[in-house]
N, CA, C and O atoms as CSV, one atom per row, in Angstrom:
chain,resi,resn,atom,element,x,y,z
A,1,MET,N,N,0.852,-1.169,0.000
A,1,MET,CA,C,0.000,0.000,0.000
A,1,MET,C,C,0.908,1.245,0.000
A,1,MET,O,O,1.928,1.300,0.687
A,2,ASN,N,N,0.512,2.189,-0.760
A,2,ASN,CA,C,1.278,3.414,-0.900
A,2,ASN,C,C,1.165,4.258,0.375
A,2,ASN,O,O,0.087,4.355,0.961
A,3,LEU,N,N,2.258,4.856,0.796
A,3,LEU,CA,C,2.268,5.667,2.010
A,3,LEU,C,C,1.379,6.895,1.870
A,3,LEU,O,O,0.707,7.287,2.824
A,4,ARG,N,N,1.370,7.506,0.687
A,4,ARG,CA,C,0.546,8.686,0.458
A,4,ARG,C,C,-0.944,8.333,0.544
A,4,ARG,O,O,-1.719,9.097,1.118
A,5,ALA,N,N,-1.345,7.224,0.001
A,5,ALA,CA,C,-2.749,6.792,0.055
A,5,ALA,C,C,-3.154,6.486,1.497
A,5,ALA,O,O,-4.277,6.787,1.901
A,6,ARG,N,N,-2.263,5.900,2.261
A,6,ARG,CA,C,-2.555,5.582,3.661
A,6,ARG,C,C,-2.772,6.862,4.469
A,6,ARG,O,O,-3.665,6.910,5.315
A,7,LYS,N,N,-1.970,7.891,4.222
A,7,LYS,CA,C,-2.135,9.169,4.920
A,7,LYS,C,C,-3.468,9.821,4.572
A,7,LYS,O,O,-4.146,10.367,5.442
A,8,TRP,N,N,-3.840,9.759,3.292
A,8,TRP,CA,C,-5.124,10.345,2.878
A,8,TRP,C,C,-6.294,9.623,3.545
A,8,TRP,O,O,-7.231,10.260,4.027
A,9,ARG,N,N,-6.234,8.307,3.570
A,9,ARG,CA,C,-7.315,7.539,4.217
A,9,ARG,C,C,-7.399,7.858,5.692
A,9,ARG,O,O,-8.495,8.016,6.230
A,10,LEU,N,N,-6.268,7.954,6.350
A,10,LEU,CA,C,-6.251,8.285,7.772
A,10,LEU,C,C,-6.810,9.692,8.002
A,10,LEU,O,O,-7.567,9.910,8.948
A,11,ALA,N,N,-6.446,10.636,7.152
A,11,ALA,CA,C,-6.960,12.004,7.284
A,11,ALA,C,C,-8.474,12.044,7.083
A,11,ALA,O,O,-9.167,12.770,7.797
A,12,ILE,N,N,-8.993,11.288,6.136
A,12,ILE,CA,C,-10.439,11.246,5.888
A,12,ILE,C,C,-11.165,10.628,7.074
A,12,ILE,O,O,-12.214,11.130,7.478
A,13,ILE,N,N,-10.637,9.564,7.631
A,13,ILE,CA,C,-11.269,8.915,8.780
A,13,ILE,C,C,-11.274,9.839,9.987
A,13,ILE,O,O,-12.273,9.910,10.703
A,14,ILE,N,N,-10.183,10.542,10.224
A,14,ILE,CA,C,-10.127,11.476,11.353
A,14,ILE,C,C,-11.105,12.625,11.146
A,14,ILE,O,O,-11.776,13.044,12.090
A,15,ALA,N,N,-11.195,13.139,9.921
A,15,ALA,CA,C,-12.134,14.227,9.632
A,15,ALA,C,C,-13.573,13.779,9.850
A,15,ALA,O,O,-14.376,14.539,10.391
A,16,LEU,N,N,-13.913,12.572,9.443
A,16,LEU,CA,C,-15.264,12.051,9.664
A,16,LEU,C,C,-15.553,11.856,11.146
A,16,LEU,O,O,-16.675,12.099,11.593
A,17,ALA,N,N,-14.565,11.426,11.907
A,17,ALA,CA,C,-14.751,11.251,13.352
A,17,ALA,C,C,-14.979,12.592,14.034
A,17,ALA,O,O,-15.825,12.704,14.921
A,18,VAL,N,N,-14.228,13.610,13.624
A,18,VAL,CA,C,-14.413,14.942,14.199
A,18,VAL,C,C,-15.794,15.471,13.837
A,18,VAL,O,O,-16.473,16.045,14.689
A,19,LEU,N,N,-16.216,15.293,12.608
A,19,LEU,CA,C,-17.546,15.738,12.174
A,19,LEU,C,C,-18.641,15.011,12.949
A,19,LEU,O,O,-19.611,15.642,13.370
A,20,ALA,N,N,-18.512,13.715,13.146
A,20,ALA,CA,C,-19.511,12.954,13.900
A,20,ALA,C,C,-19.557,13.416,15.355
A,20,ALA,O,O,-20.638,13.509,15.936
A,21,GLY,N,N,-18.416,13.701,15.943
A,21,GLY,CA,C,-18.386,14.210,17.314
A,21,GLY,C,C,-19.056,15.566,17.429
A,21,GLY,O,O,-19.778,15.819,18.394
A,22,TYR,N,N,-18.830,16.436,16.466
A,22,TYR,CA,C,-19.453,17.762,16.477
A,22,TYR,C,C,-20.966,17.649,16.343
A,22,TYR,O,O,-21.701,18.325,17.063
A,23,VAL,N,N,-21.436,16.814,15.442
A,23,VAL,CA,C,-22.882,16.639,15.258
A,23,VAL,C,C,-23.512,16.063,16.513
A,23,VAL,O,O,-24.595,16.496,16.908
A,24,ALA,N,N,-22.869,15.105,17.145
A,24,ALA,CA,C,-23.399,14.517,18.380
A,24,ALA,C,C,-23.439,15.556,19.499
A,24,ALA,O,O,-24.382,15.581,20.290
A,25,TRP,N,N,-22.430,16.404,19.567
A,25,TRP,CA,C,-22.390,17.437,20.599
A,25,TRP,C,C,-23.488,18.465,20.384
A,25,TRP,O,O,-24.110,18.904,21.352
A,26,ARG,N,N,-23.741,18.859,19.153
A,26,ARG,CA,C,-24.745,19.884,18.873
A,26,ARG,C,C,-26.170,19.360,19.019
A,26,ARG,O,O,-27.067,20.139,19.339
A,27,THR,N,N,-26.408,18.088,18.800
A,27,THR,CA,C,-27.767,17.557,18.881
A,27,THR,C,C,-28.168,17.156,20.288
A,27,THR,O,O,-29.343,16.865,20.516
A,28,GLN,N,N,-27.247,17.128,21.243
A,28,GLN,CA,C,-27.615,16.722,22.596
A,28,GLN,C,C,-28.113,17.884,23.439
A,28,GLN,O,O,-28.551,17.659,24.567
A,29,THR,N,N,-28.065,19.122,22.942
A,29,THR,CA,C,-28.547,20.258,23.714
A,29,THR,C,C,-30.052,20.151,23.889
A,29,THR,O,O,-30.758,19.784,22.949
A,30,PRO,N,N,-30.553,20.463,25.068
A,30,PRO,CA,C,-31.994,20.331,25.305
A,30,PRO,C,C,-32.795,21.340,24.485
A,30,PRO,O,O,-32.352,22.463,24.242
A,31,LYS,N,N,-33.952,20.922,24.078
A,31,LYS,CA,C,-34.849,21.783,23.315
A,31,LYS,C,C,-35.547,22.754,24.260
A,31,LYS,O,O,-35.806,22.435,25.421
A,32,GLU,N,N,-35.843,23.931,23.748
A,32,GLU,CA,C,-36.541,24.924,24.550
A,32,GLU,C,C,-38.012,24.528,24.660
A,32,GLU,O,O,-38.641,24.154,23.671
A,33,GLN,N,N,-38.544,24.615,25.863
A,33,GLN,CA,C,-39.934,24.253,26.094
A,33,GLN,C,C,-40.853,25.268,25.406
A,33,GLN,O,O,-40.587,26.470,25.438
A,34,PRO,N,N,-41.933,24.784,24.786
A,34,PRO,CA,C,-42.852,25.719,24.149
A,34,PRO,C,C,-43.617,26.524,25.205
A,34,PRO,O,O,-43.865,26.045,26.311
A,35,CYS,N,N,-43.974,27.725,24.847
A,35,CYS,CA,C,-44.707,28.586,25.758
A,35,CYS,C,C,-46.151,28.092,25.876
A,35,CYS,O,O,-46.813,27.831,24.872
A,36,VAL,N,N,-46.623,27.970,27.106
A,36,VAL,CA,C,-47.992,27.531,27.367
A,36,VAL,C,C,-48.715,28.674,28.075
A,36,VAL,O,O,-48.409,28.992,29.224
A,37,PRO,N,N,-49.673,29.287,27.385
A,37,PRO,CA,C,-50.392,30.381,28.035
A,37,PRO,C,C,-51.273,29.851,29.159
A,37,PRO,O,O,-51.767,28.725,29.095
A,38,GLY,N,N,-51.464,30.667,30.183
A,38,GLY,CA,C,-52.327,30.223,31.269
A,38,GLY,C,C,-52.226,31.111,32.486
A,38,GLY,O,O,-51.626,32.186,32.463
A,39,ARG,N,N,-52.833,30.624,33.544
A,39,ARG,CA,C,-52.905,31.359,34.797
A,39,ARG,C,C,-52.458,30.445,35.924
A,39,ARG,O,O,-52.823,29.270,35.967
A,40,GLU,N,N,-51.668,30.992,36.831
A,40,GLU,CA,C,-51.165,30.206,37.959
A,40,GLU,C,C,-51.374,31.003,39.235
A,40,GLU,O,O,-51.033,32.184,39.312
A,41,GLU,N,N,-51.937,30.339,40.232
A,41,GLU,CA,C,-52.186,30.987,41.519
A,41,GLU,C,C,-51.138,30.526,42.523
A,41,GLU,O,O,-50.905,29.328,42.687
A,42,VAL,N,N,-50.508,31.487,43.195
A,42,VAL,CA,C,-49.519,31.190,44.235
A,42,VAL,C,C,-50.215,31.349,45.575
A,42,VAL,O,O,-50.772,32.404,45.880
A,43,LYS,N,N,-50.175,30.269,46.388
A,43,LYS,CA,C,-50.855,30.271,47.686
A,43,LYS,C,C,-49.841,30.205,48.816
A,43,LYS,O,O,-48.743,29.672,48.650
A,44,ASP,N,N,-50.218,30.751,49.963
A,44,ASP,CA,C,-49.348,30.667,51.132
A,44,ASP,C,C,-49.661,29.394,51.907
A,44,ASP,O,O,-50.412,28.548,51.422
A,45,ALA,N,N,-49.097,29.245,53.102
A,45,ALA,CA,C,-49.243,28.019,53.879
A,45,ALA,C,C,-50.683,27.762,54.314
A,45,ALA,O,O,-51.074,26.606,54.475
A,46,SER,N,N,-51.472,28.805,54.506
A,46,SER,CA,C,-52.853,28.613,54.944
A,46,SER,C,C,-53.803,28.338,53.780
A,46,SER,O,O,-54.980,28.055,54.004
A,47,GLY,N,N,-53.319,28.416,52.556
A,47,GLY,CA,C,-54.163,28.143,51.396
A,47,GLY,C,C,-54.772,29.384,50.779
A,47,GLY,O,O,-55.570,29.291,49.847
A,48,LYS,N,N,-54.401,30.540,51.293
A,48,LYS,CA,C,-54.922,31.798,50.782
A,48,LYS,C,C,-54.126,32.225,49.547
A,48,LYS,O,O,-52.899,32.129,49.538
A,49,VAL,N,N,-54.817,32.695,48.507
A,49,VAL,CA,C,-54.156,33.114,47.274
A,49,VAL,C,C,-53.403,34.412,47.543
A,49,VAL,O,O,-53.985,35.414,47.959
A,50,VAL,N,N,-52.095,34.371,47.296
A,50,VAL,CA,C,-51.235,35.516,47.550
A,50,VAL,C,C,-50.952,36.275,46.255
A,50,VAL,O,O,-50.912,37.505,46.242
A,51,GLU,N,N,-50.758,35.531,45.173
A,51,GLU,CA,C,-50.366,36.147,43.913
A,51,GLU,C,C,-50.957,35.350,42.760
A,51,GLU,O,O,-51.046,34.124,42.824
A,52,ILE,N,N,-51.360,36.051,41.711
A,52,ILE,CA,C,-51.861,35.407,40.497
A,52,ILE,C,C,-50.908,35.781,39.365
A,52,ILE,O,O,-50.697,36.958,39.075
A,53,GLN,N,N,-50.338,34.757,38.731
A,53,GLN,CA,C,-49.404,34.982,37.633
A,53,GLN,C,C,-50.074,34.550,36.333
A,53,GLN,O,O,-50.588,33.436,36.233
A,54,THR,N,N,-50.067,35.430,35.347
A,54,THR,CA,C,-50.616,35.097,34.030
A,54,THR,C,C,-49.489,35.108,33.016
A,54,THR,O,O,-48.559,35.910,33.100
A,55,ARG,N,N,-49.592,34.206,32.062
A,55,ARG,CA,C,-48.569,34.082,31.027
A,55,ARG,C,C,-49.247,34.198,29.669
A,55,ARG,O,O,-50.192,33.470,29.366
A,56,THR,N,N,-48.750,35.120,28.864
A,56,THR,CA,C,-49.250,35.303,27.511
A,56,THR,C,C,-48.108,35.011,26.550
A,56,THR,O,O,-46.995,35.502,26.738
A,57,CYS,N,N,-48.376,34.222,25.530
A,57,CYS,CA,C,-47.351,33.835,24.570
A,57,CYS,C,C,-47.540,34.606,23.266
A,57,CYS,O,O,-48.650,34.718,22.746
A,58,PHE,N,N,-46.441,35.130,22.757
A,58,PHE,CA,C,-46.444,35.818,21.475
A,58,PHE,C,C,-45.567,35.022,20.513
A,58,PHE,O,O,-44.380,34.826,20.777
A,59,ASP,N,N,-46.121,34.574,19.432
A,59,ASP,CA,C,-45.345,33.793,18.460
A,59,ASP,C,C,-44.943,34.589,17.282
A,59,ASP,O,O,-44.287,34.069,16.380
């Protein structure tokens, strides 16, 4: 086997491994949760409503 051909094959394999590692790293990031409009009531220890939080989503 020619030494030059062996170097090219090794370079191609290393480049593919680096590309596969990069793709795996970029696809493992968690997806952002979609916005869910609604109303949430915050209660204290006695069960009394202290605060009402509303969420409006703009797409």
